[in-house]
N, C-alpha and C positions, 0 to 999 in steps of 0.2 A: 503493499500499500503507499502511496505517496499522497501528499496534501496537493491543491490545486487552488489557484486564484481565480475567482469568479467574475462576472462582469459587476457585482455589487462594488467591486475594487473602482472601476472607472470613475475618474472624475473626482474620488475621494481621496484615495492615495495616501491615508496617515501614516503608513510606515512605521508603527508600532511593532510589528512583526520581525522587522529586520533588527532590531535592538535585540530580540530574545533568540534569533537562529544561531544555534550552535556551529553551524556549517557554512554560513555564508551562501546560502543557495537562492538567494532572490537577485531578481534582474529588473531594471527600472525603465518604464516606458515613459512616453511624456504624459499619459494621463491616468496608467495603472503600473502594477507589479506583476511579476509572473516568478513562478517558482520552478527551477530545474528540476525535473522529476528524477533524473539519474542521480543529481546531488544531495537531494532531500533524503533524511534518515529516518523521516517518519515519526518522529518523535512528538509532534502534535503540539511543542509549546507555542507555536505561532497561531494556531485558531484561536485560543481565547482572547488573545491580544489585539484581535482586528476588531475596529468598533462597528463597521458596517456589517461585520458576520460574512465576510467575501471569502475567507478560506475553509475548504471544506476537503475530507479525505476523497479519495479517487473512488472510493466505493458509494459516495452519495451520488444519487441521481442528477444532483445541480453540478457535478463536475464533468458530466460526459461532454458538452459542448465547449467545454474549457481545457481539456487536458492537451489536447494537440496543440492549441495557442499557447499555452504554457510552455510546453516542448519547443514549439517554433521560435518563440520570441526570447526566450533564454539564451537561444545561440546567437541571436541578433542584438540584443541589448545590452548594455554595461552591467556589470555584478554592482550591488550596492550593498554596503556592510553597516552604514549608519543611518540612523533617522534623520530624514530632512524635515522640511517644512511641508506640511500639508496646503494643499489649495485653499486659498481665501475664501473661496464658496464650498468647500467640502461638505460641510453641515446642511447645505442647502440640496446637494447631490444624495446625501445617505439616504437610503430606503427606496430611491426612487426606481420603480421598475423600467425595464427596457432600455438599459443603458448600453447595450452592445451597439447600437447604431452610433454611440459617442467616441468607442473605440479608437486609439489612433495608433498606427503602427510605428510611428516614429520613436526613436530611442529618447529616453530622459537623461538628466543627469545626475550621476551618482553624489 
């Protein structure tokens, strides 16, 4: 099992999860994070740290549409090892449905 970042992260990108990850398996995009599934050690410490509850185990049905995106973008985006600033409007986006259309394939800044 691995953990997957889902669309709930889009435009929220709080990054609390990055601080607790013991193996630095998070990668940063312009408006969301992803987890490299081959680097994740399945410890689960990131899951409860995510304010929008965007991190789920790959066994969760919500992970189905996002596992391959996590795998793909973890190879394209830079690794992030320290928590950065969440977007100024993160609270406004938290909990909004259908955020997949807001996804940006552009890399972020670690």
